C-alpha positions as semicolon CSV with decimal commas, in nm:
position;residue;x (nm);y (nm);z (nm)
1;X;1,260;-16,639;-14,367
2;X;1,503;-16,736;-14,063
3;X;1,629;-16,372;-14,072
4;X;1,286;-16,237;-14,040
5;X;1,210;-16,428;-13,744
6;X;1,540;-16,355;-13,584
7;X;1,477;-15,990;-13,661
8;X;1,100;-15,998;-13,487
9;X;1,233;-16,207;-13,185
10;X;1,505;-15,933;-13,133
11;X;1,244;-15,660;-13,195
12;X;1,028;-15,821;-12,892
13;X;1,327;-15,841;-12,670
14;X;1,413;-15,504;-12,712
15;X;1,035;-15,379;-12,668
16;X;1,026;-15,576;-12,343
17;X;1,361;-15,439;-12,221
18;X;1,239;-15,079;-12,327
19;X;0,936;-15,129;-12,118
20;X;1,121;-15,241;-11,837
21;X;1,352;-14,955;-11,820
22;X;1,060;-14,728;-11,856
23;X;0,888;-14,878;-11,584
24;X;1,208;-14,838;-11,343
25;X;1,252;-14,481;-11,408
26;X;0,863;-14,400;-11,331
27;X;0,863;-14,599;-11,023
28;X;1,162;-14,441;-10,879
29;X;1,393;-14,726;-10,969
30;X;1,737;-14,782;-10,798
31;X;1,965;-14,527;-10,697
32;X;2,315;-14,550;-10,806
33;X;2,631;-14,371;-10,831
34;X;2,894;-14,271;-11,104
35;X;3,208;-14,068;-11,126
36;X;3,174;-13,819;-11,391
37;X;3,468;-13,775;-11,670
38;X;3,558;-13,484;-11,478
39;X;3,565;-13,651;-11,153
40;X;3,234;-13,548;-10,984
41;X;2,991;-13,774;-10,817
42;X;2,664;-13,832;-10,980
43;X;2,383;-13,965;-10,811
44;X;2,118;-14,163;-11,073
45;X;1,761;-14,242;-11,002
46;X;1,619;-13,934;-10,824
47;X;1,478;-13,807;-11,116
48;X;1,515;-13,745;-11,479
49;X;1,864;-13,605;-11,449
50;X;2,162;-13,724;-11,230
51;X;2,235;-13,512;-10,947
52;X;2,616;-13,413;-10,994
53;X;2,851;-13,231;-10,741
54;X;3,233;-13,253;-10,682
55;X;3,343;-13,428;-10,343
56;X;3,378;-13,089;-10,189
57;X;3,033;-13,002;-10,269
58;X;2,888;-13,319;-10,127
59;X;3,068;-13,280;-9,798
60;X;2,962;-12,913;-9,760
61;X;2,583;-13,057;-9,815
62;X;2,653;-13,337;-9,563
63;X;2,756;-13,114;-9,308
64;X;2,429;-12,918;-9,299
65;X;2,218;-13,240;-9,308
66;X;2,053;-13,166;-8,987
67;X;1,997;-12,823;-9,086
68;X;1,848;-12,966;-9,414
69;X;1,636;-13,208;-9,224
70;X;1,492;-12,945;-8,996
71;X;1,432;-12,703;-9,306
72;X;1,209;-12,984;-9,436
73;X;1,012;-13,022;-9,145
74;X;0,958;-12,664;-9,095
75;X;0,839;-12,605;-9,439
76;X;0,661;-12,966;-9,502
77;X;0,355;-12,774;-9,573
78;X;0,505;-12,582;-9,848
79;X;0,690;-12,898;-10,006
80;X;0,551;-13,134;-10,255
81;X;0,627;-13,484;-10,340
82;X;0,636;-13,688;-10,643
């Protein structure tokens, strides 16, 4: 009886934790970073999968930041939001 009660409590706790994680993912959740096993930088929280690039790739992208912002502004009508 006690084991069954403990199992039911644990099941409810896990369900609540699962719902909490699902709601964070759907609402955009927090953006966070990790270093991958191969030494790349992964950005989590932007979508279903992480965005993973190596250091040099991030640096090349950052160097084009102003150009990227202008491109987004120039193509605003063609771009969608989620």
